[in-house]
N, C-alpha and C positions, 0 to 999 in steps of 0.2 A: 524597339522601339522609341521613335523621335518626339519628344513633346514641342509645340510650342506656347508661345504666349502672344494670340491675337490681339489690337487695339480693340477695345469694347466702342463703340458707338456712342457718341455724346447721347442724353438724353433717355436712353432705353428705359427708363427705369421710374421715369416722370410722367404725368400725365399733363398733355396739352391744356388742359384746363387749369387758371391760379388755384392752387387749393383753397383760398379764405372765399374763390367764389363758391365752392361744393360744399364750406362749412355753412353759407349764406341760405345756401339751396335744402340742406339737412337742418338747419336750424330753421327756419320758413315751413318746410312740410312737419318738423315735429309741434311748431307752434298751430301749425292749421288744425293741426290731428286734434291737441288737448282745447283749442276753440270748440271744434266740433264735437268734443264729450264733454263741454261743459255743458254748452246747448240743449245737448241732446237729455243729459240726466237734471238742466233747468225743466224741461218742458215734461219730463217724468216723473219732478216734485209738485209742479202743478197738479199735473194727471194724480197721481199718488194721493195727496195731501186731505183731499176730502175721502178718500177711503181709510186714513188710519184712525182706528176708535179715540176717541177725544181721552177717554178714557186712562190711554198708552201716553198721551200727548204730558198729561196731567203727573203721569209718573215721572215723565221723564225730568218733564220742571222742577218736583219735588227734590232732586240733586243739587239742583243751584240757585230756588227761592226759597224763601220763607213763605209756607206754606197758612200759616197764623199772623198776621201782620198785630203790630203794638196797639192796643185799643186807644182812641184819641179823641176829643170831641171833632177835629177836622176830618180823620178817617171816616166815621161814624157817618158825617155826614157826607161827604163824600160816597161812602159805599150806600148809602139810602137813597140817592140820586142816581146811581150806578144799578144797581135794581130794577128802579122804575124802566130806566130807559133798556135796561134788556127785557123786561117783560114786554116792552113794544116794541122790541127787534123781534120777539117770538123765539130765543134761544131753544135748539134742543134741550130735553129735559138732564143732559147727562153734562150741560155746560154749565155752569158756575164762575161767574165773575167776582174775582177779590183784589179790592182796591188797595191800594199801600200807597200812604201818606207819605212821603219824604221831604222831612226836615231841613230843606237846602235850599240858596237865595237862586239854583238855576234855573234859571224858566224852560220850561221841557216837561214832557208828557209823551210814556209811550205802554205798546203792550206788548207784552213776551209771551212765550209759551205756557200752555194750562191754565187759557184765562187771568191773568195776571195781567194788573193795570197800575202803573205807577205814576201817580203824579206830585208834582215837587211846587214846596211853598212857593218859588219865584215866580212858579205861574198863577199857583191861584190866586196871589196876591195881586194881579195885574187883571184879573176879570172884574168887570162894572158889572155883572147881574147873575145870578145864577140859570138863566139862560145861556148864555157864550160859556160859563162855568159848564154845563150840560152838553154842550155841540163840544168841549173837548173829549167828552169823556165817553159820549155816544160813539165819535170817532173811533176810538179805539176798542171801544167793545164790537166795531162790525169789523176791524182787523180782526176782532177773536172769531166773530161768526163767520167769515167766511174763510178761513184755518189759515191766513196770510202769515203768521207766525213761521206755521210748522214746514210753509209753502219755503218761505225766506230760509230760514235753517236749510232744506236741503240742498238749495243753490250753495250754499256757503260752504257745505259738506262738498260739494262737488267743485267747488273752488278750491278748498284746501287739498283737495286732491292731486288737482292740478298743478298748482305752486307747489306739494311734494314731489312732485316728478320734472318741475323745470330746477328747483332749487338741490335736490336729490334729498330733502328731507324727508322722514318718513312721514307717509300718506297718514298713516294712524295718526301719528303726534299731533298732523296739523288739525284735522279732522277732530280731534279728542278736544284740539283749544278752540277750536271754532265753537263747537256745541258747548262747551264751559263758559264761554264768553256770552252765547247769544241767550242763554238763561237768564241774565240780570243786566245786560247793556243795552241799550238804542242799536246795537249790530246788524239787528234785523231790518236791513231797509227792503222799503218796500214801493214797489214799481210805480207808474205815475197811476196805471189803469186799475194796481190797487189803490191806491190813493182814494180815486175818484169815487172809485167802487162803495170805500169807506164814507165818503161825502154824502153821498147819495143815502144810505140807509141811516146814516144818526142821522142827517137831517128828516125827514122822513117819522123818525122814533123821536127827533125832539117835536115834531109838530102834532102826531100822539098823545104826547106826554103834557104840554103847555097850550095847546089849542092854537098854535101860530107859530111863525119861525122867525121873530124878531129876535135878537140875538147871535141867528147864526152863521154870520159872517163880523161879528165886532171883534173875533179873537183874532182874525185877519187880518183885519183892519190896526187892530193894537200894535200887534209885530210890524203891520208894514211901517209905520211911524215911528218906532223903535230905532228899526232897520234904516232909514232915512238919517237917525239923528247919529249910528253909531254905523256907520256902512263898513268900519272895517272888524267889527265884531256883531255881527248877526244874533238873533234872539237864535238856541239853542233848534226852541221846536218849528222852525221854518228854515232851520239848515238843514233839516232834514225833509222836508217839508215841499215840494217843486211849485212854481207858480202860483202867488199868494191871489194875483190878479186875477189869471183867468179862474181860480175855485170859486173865489166870489161872484164871476160872472155866469158859473155855471151855478151852483146855488142859485140865484134870481133867476136864470132859466128856469128851474128845477120847481121854483114855488108858481110860476108863472104856468108852465106845463101840467101842473096838478090842481089848479085854483087853490093854492091855501094861502091862510092869510097872511101876508106878510108885515101887518104892524100886531101890537098886543100890549098888556103889559109887563112888564119886564121884572121878573121875582129876585128881590133883592135877596143878597145871600145874609146867613141871617145873622143879627148883631154879636152873637158869642164865638163864632169864628172870623167876624172881623176884630173884635178886639182880642181875640189868641194871637192873629197875624199880623195888628196894628196896623191894618190896611188904614191907608188916609183916607 
């Protein structure tokens, strides 16, 4: 038997397409799949949120949030306002609002899982009336009423899973990190439609409690002024809430549509709270 060593044609083991082109196509396909999965999970989160028992949400929040805030004159004052606003919003019987007062100069407020609302001293110091403060509290309570925190948590887990798939990090590790942060931080981002829904519900409750809508837009105007003077460092409350000008316009339209009284006597913040905060 005679063996031969024929010459192998060039390019027999190579693809006519550039390998980077194939890699780009594969990466694009995977990215599209991940985006689709995130979108579907996001829609599912919105659908399922209202069907999750609030007691379960409170239990989950208890792992990350102190359920019993430290007593203080400021905290008791905020809780009293919140209780009146919650009653005006006609919350379900099992939905309890717990206000936490954070003695920190940051100008911010947020709602999180389990009915917890956090108000910072820096925000309280900038409020010129109880009505303006009540609008902030009412807005955060409205987020809880409409189950926005648990919806945002669902989106966060979906994104965590997607990031885990892209980076090779365990999805459970990423999801646990998202859940752990979501209970105590402002990481629960709300959509524009959720913000508008919360504004509308908050304004209705404000009018019910005080009999008029005066002060409802003061918080947005105050922070817009601060934002203009500090364009590189906007207030945190506005940095997480879009389009203050549009929100002011929308509130004015809602007042007109419902024929609510736009002007009324503003309720001052109690002297004891002012002295405690050293508000000028």
